[in-house]
N, C-alpha and C positions, 0 to 999 in steps of 0.2 A: 504494500500500500504506500509506504514512504517513497519508493522508487517511482510509482505512478504519479504521485503528487508532484515530485520533483520534475518529471518530464512535462507535466501540464504547465508548471510555472515557466519552464524554459520555453515551451511552445508559445505561451502567451507573450513573453518578452519578444520572441522572434517575430511573431505576427504584428506586434505593436511597432517594432522597428521597420518592418516591411511596409506597414501602412504609412508611416511618416515619410519613408523614402519615396513612395509613389506620389504622395501629396506634394513633396518638395520638388520633385523633378519628374513630371508625368511623361515627358517625351524621352524615349530611350535613345542613348547615344553610345555606341560601342567603343568610342574613343575614351570614354570615362570609366570603362571597366578594366581593372588591373588584377594581375595574379602575382603571388609571392610564393617562392619556394626557398626554405631556409634549412641550413644545418644548425643544430641546436646543442649548446652546452648547458648542463643542468647540475645544480648542487642542492641536495636536500638539506633542510634546516630542522633542528629539534629532534633528530633521530639518527642513530648510528646503525640502523638496520642494513643499509647499503652504503656504497662509496660516497664520499663527500662531493665528488665532481665526476661527470661522465659526459662523453661526446656521442652517446648512442641515441640520437634523437633527430627528428625532422619536424618542420612546421609548414603547413600549407594554408594559403588564404586566397579568397576571391573577394574583391571590394569594388564598390561603385561610388564614384564621386557625385554626391547628391547636391553639394554646394561647393563653391570654389576651394574651400579649405577643409571640408568635412566629408569623410568617406564612411560607408557602412557596408558590411559584408558578412561572410561566414568563414570559419576556420576549423581546422582539425590538426592536432599534432600528436606525437607519441614520443615516449622516452623510456629508457631502461637503465637502471643503475644496478651494478653488481658488487658483491663483496665476498671474499673468501675468508673464512675464520678457521684457524688451525685447530687441531685436536684438543679438546678440553672436556671436563666433566661438568654437565649442566644439571642443576637441581630443578627438576620439573614440578615436584611437590615435596611435602615433608617425608614421604616414603618412597619417592621415585627419583632416579637419576639416570643420565644418559651420557656416555663418553663417546664422542664423535667429533669429526670436523664438519664444517658447514659450507655450502655454496648458496649464497642468498641472491635473490633477483627481485627487484621492485619495478613493476611495469605500470606506466600511466598512459591513458588515452583520453584527453579532454577534447571536446568539440562544442561548437555553439555559434554565437554571433560575435562580431567584432566591430569596433568603431574607432576612428582616429581623427585627430584635428591637427592640421598642419600649422605650425606656429609662424612659418615664414614661407612665402611663395617665391623662392628664388628660381632662376632659370635652370640651375643644375643641382641644387641642394635643397631638400625640404626636411627640416627638423620637425618632429611631431610628438604628440602624446597620445596614447591609445588605451583601450580597455577591451578585454575579452571576457565574455560571460557565457556560461553554459553548464554542462554536466561533465563528470569525469568517471571513467571506469578505471579501477586500480586492482592490481593483482600482486600480492607479495608471496613469494615462494621460498622455502628453505629446503634444500636437498641435503640429506645426510645418510651416509652408508648406502644401502639399497632402497631407501625409502625417501619420502618427501612430504612436506606439509605446505598447503597453500590456502589463501583466503582471498575472496573477491568481493568488491563492494562498489556501489555507485555513490556519487556525492555531488553537491553543488560546487561549481568552479568559478573563480574570479581571478583576473590577472591584469594588473596595470603594467604599462610599459612605456619607455621613451626610446626614440630612435631617430635614424637619419635615412632618408631616401636620396640616393646619389645617382644623377643622370648624366652620363658623358655627353649626350646630345640634347639640344633644346626641345626636340619633339617629344621627349620623355616616353618613348615606346620601349626602351630597355634601360635598366639601371641596376644598381646594387643596393642592398638593404643591410643595415646593422641596427641592432636593438638590444637593450637590456630590459629584463622583466623580473617581476616577482609574481608568484601565484600561490593561491591557497584553495584547498578543497576540503570538504567536510567528510571525506571517506573515513570509515572506521573498519580496520582490519585486525585480525588476530594473527599472531606469529608464535613461533615455538616458545619464546620466553616472555610474551606479554602482548598487549594490545597497542596499536597505533591509532590514535584518535585525532583525525585531521592530518593533512599533509601540506607542507609549504616548501617552496623552492625558490632559488634565485638563479639567474643564468643570463646567457646572451645568445643572439642569433646572427648568423651571417648568411646572406643569400642573394637571390636575383629577383628583379621586378620585370614584368613584361605585360 
C-alpha cells in the first residue's frame, strides 16, 4: 500500500509539471528538446555498508525548454557501490555467530521528473541549478560463503544539483555537461548486521548534451 501511495504522489507531480509545461509553451519546437547522457561518480553518506566512492553509474535525461531559462523533463539513473570485508566473526544474536568474509553490493535506480533554471544565458556556457524528484528502487546484497542475503525497497527520491552546460558552438546542438549533486531517498532496507533507514549520497556527473 505504501508503494502504491508513493507512485500516485509521483504521478500527480509529473502530471502537474506536464500541465504547466503545455500551458507555458503550447507550440512544440524540436529545437528546444535536449538529451543528456552522463557518467556518474557517487559517494554514500551515513553508512559504511558499501564503498565511500564509486564510478559504477550513469544518468540519462530528456528536457524541454519551456521558457528561455527554464527546462522541464524526465530522468533515470543507476548506481552500484561495492565493498569487500575480510574474514571476521559476526555476532548475529546473543546465541548466534557467523565467521565469514563478505562481498557487499548496494544498487540504486531512481527515476522521475527533473527541472533546471539557467542562471546565465551565455553563448557557450550556461550555469544552472536543478532539482530531480521521483521514486527510487534500492537493493542491498551481502554475499558470504555459498550463501547471500539481500533486501529490496522503494522510496521517495529528491536530488538538488548545480552544474554547467558547455557548448563549443553557438547553435548549442552539442555540448558537454558537468554537475555536482546531493540526493536523499526514504528507502528502508535490512542487511546482515542491521537496518539502513534512508539513503543519501553526494557525487558528480560528466557527460554530453545533444
